[in-house]
C-alpha positions in Angstrom: -27.0 51.1 -57.6 -29.2 48.1 -56.9 -29.6 45.8 -59.8 -33.1 44.3 -59.8 -33.2 43.2 -63.4 -30.6 41.8 -65.8 -31.8 40.1 -68.9 -30.3 38.9 -72.1 -31.4 40.9 -75.2 -29.4 39.8 -78.3 -26.2 38.3 -79.6 -24.7 39.1 -83.0 -21.6 40.0 -84.9 -23.1 42.9 -86.8 -23.1 46.2 -84.9 -25.9 47.4 -87.2 -28.2 44.8 -85.5 -27.5 45.9 -82.0 -30.5 47.3 -80.0 -31.8 50.8 -80.5 -29.5 53.4 -79.1 -32.1 54.6 -76.5 -30.1 53.6 -73.4 -26.5 54.2 -72.3 -24.1 51.2 -73.0 -21.1 50.0 -71.0 -19.0 47.4 -72.7 -16.6 44.9 -71.1 -13.6 43.6 -73.0 -10.2 42.2 -72.4 -7.8 39.5 -73.3 -9.2 36.0 -73.2 -9.2 34.4 -69.7 -9.1 37.7 -67.9 -12.1 36.8 -65.9 -14.6 38.9 -67.8 -17.7 36.6 -67.4 -17.1 36.1 -63.7 -16.7 39.9 -63.2 -20.0 40.6 -65.1 -21.8 38.0 -63.0 -20.4 39.5 -59.8 -21.3 43.1 -60.8 -24.8 42.2 -61.7 -25.4 39.7 -58.9 -26.9 37.3 -61.5 -24.5 34.3 -61.3 -25.3 32.8 -64.7 -25.8 36.0 -66.8 -22.5 35.6 -68.6 -21.4 32.1 -69.4 -18.2 31.2 -67.5 -15.9 28.7 -69.2 -12.5 27.1 -68.4 -11.7 27.4 -72.1 -10.5 30.9 -73.1 -12.3 32.5 -76.0 -15.8 31.4 -75.1 -17.4 34.7 -76.0 -17.5 35.2 -79.7 -20.4 37.6 -80.1 -21.5 41.0 -79.1 -23.9 40.2 -76.2 -26.3 42.8 -75.0 -28.0 42.7 -71.5 -30.7 45.0 -70.3 -30.0 46.2 -66.8 -32.9 47.7 -64.8 -34.4 49.0 -68.1 -31.9 51.8 -67.7 -28.7 50.8 -69.5 -27.1 48.0 -71.5 -24.2 45.9 -70.3 -22.3 44.7 -73.4 -20.1 41.6 -73.2 -17.6 41.7 -76.0 -15.3 38.9 -77.3 -11.9 38.7 -75.8 -8.7 39.2 -77.8 -5.2 37.7 -77.9 -6.1 34.0 -77.6 -3.4 32.1 -79.6 -5.4 28.9 -80.2 -8.0 30.7 -82.2 -7.1 31.0 -85.9 -5.7 34.2 -87.1 -8.6 34.9 -89.5 -11.1 34.4 -86.7 -9.2 36.8 -84.4 -9.0 39.4 -87.2 -12.7 39.0 -87.9 -13.6 39.4 -84.2 -11.4 42.4 -83.8 -13.0 43.9 -86.9 -16.5 43.8 -85.6 -15.5 44.8 -82.1 -13.8 47.9 -83.6 -16.8 48.7 -85.7 -19.1 48.4 -82.8 -17.0 50.7 -80.6 -16.6 53.3 -83.3 -20.2 53.6 -84.5 -22.2 53.2 -81.2 -23.3 56.7 -80.3 -24.6 55.6 -76.9 -21.4 53.8 -75.9 -20.6 55.7 -72.7 -17.6 53.7 -71.5 -15.5 50.7 -72.4 -14.2 48.8 -69.4 -10.8 47.5 -70.5 -10.1 44.4 -68.3 -6.6 43.7 -67.2 -5.3 40.7 -65.2 -3.6 42.3 -62.2 -1.2 39.3 -61.8 0.7 40.1 -65.0 3.1 42.8 -66.2 1.8 45.1 -68.9 0.9 43.1 -72.0 1.5 44.6 -75.4 -2.0 43.8 -76.7 -3.6 45.4 -73.7 -1.6 48.6 -74.0 -2.1 48.7 -77.8 -5.9 48.2 -77.3 -6.1 51.1 -74.8 -4.0 53.3 -77.1 -6.5 52.5 -79.9 -9.3 53.6 -77.6 -7.6 56.8 -76.8 -6.7 57.5 -80.4 -10.3 57.1 -81.4 -11.6 59.1 -78.5 -13.6 56.2 -77.1 -14.1 56.7 -73.3 -12.7 53.9 -71.3 -11.7 52.8 -67.8 -9.0 50.3 -66.7 -10.4 47.4 -64.6 -7.8 45.2 -62.9 -9.2 41.7 -62.2 -8.3 38.8 -59.9 -6.8 41.1 -57.3 -7.5 38.5 -54.6 -4.8 36.3 -56.2 -2.1 38.7 -55.0 -0.8 40.0 -51.8 -1.5 43.7 -51.2 2.2 44.5 -51.6 2.5 42.7 -55.0 -0.8 44.2 -56.2 0.4 47.7 -55.4 3.7 47.0 -57.1 2.0 45.7 -60.3 -0.4 48.6 -60.4 2.6 51.0 -60.1 4.4 49.3 -63.0 1.2 49.5 -65.1 0.6 53.2 -64.3 4.3 53.9 -65.2 3.9 52.1 -68.5 0.7 54.0 -69.4 2.2 57.4 -68.5 4.9 56.9 -71.1 2.3 57.8 -73.7 -0.6 59.3 -71.7 -0.6 62.6 -70.0 -3.3 61.5 -67.6 -4.6 58.0 -66.7 -8.2 57.0 -67.3 -10.4 56.0 -64.4 -9.0 52.9 -62.7 -10.7 50.1 -60.7 -9.3 47.1 -58.8 -11.7 44.1 -58.7 -12.1 40.5 -57.6 -15.1 38.4 -58.6 -14.4 36.1 -55.7 -14.5 38.8 -52.9 -16.7 41.3 -54.8 -13.9 43.9 -54.4 -14.6 46.9 -56.7 -18.3 46.1 -57.2 -19.7 49.2 -55.5 -17.1 51.4 -57.1 -17.9 50.2 -60.6 -21.7 50.4 -60.2 -21.3 53.8 -58.6 -19.2 55.0 -61.6 -22.0 53.8 -63.9 -24.7 55.3 -61.8 -23.0 58.7 -61.7 -22.9 58.7 -65.5 -26.5 57.6 -66.2 -28.0 59.6 -63.3 -25.7 62.6 -62.7 -26.4 64.7 -59.7 -27.4 68.3 -60.4 
């Protein structure tokens, strides 16, 4: 897939105000500071599409971007950032859950995971929530360039083992790096196969 157009459409905290469900949506979400904005910019090739910040918790709205007039990329607020007040975290998670549960055109949630860390409880809980609610998702490991190949393989094996304690089968899995563009073609190919399946 070649991305020729990526433009901001709307930001809000009310899923009822999201764009019409006339295009497939692919949402990106993960713990704060997982590298979500950098990954979105890398995937689209538009370096300033998502705002990158050194302060975790920058994204606080549901952000829709129109990609090639074919699909929506949705940038969702992160979760698990301790310096944000509890009431704010609960409010964010509430509208994130509502968005994911009511959007009929949400084809896949990309659950971003920092490949440098062992399985985090809130990541695993979030993915279990997606599975319980039958929301399609894929695991996307970020910052792979920060590890040696040996350590990366070890961390992935640990994560797969943790997931298989409760899952019979793993969801699609991608390994990425916004710095080296690792995983870009695979992610875009995955999206392309969903929106333009071969017959």
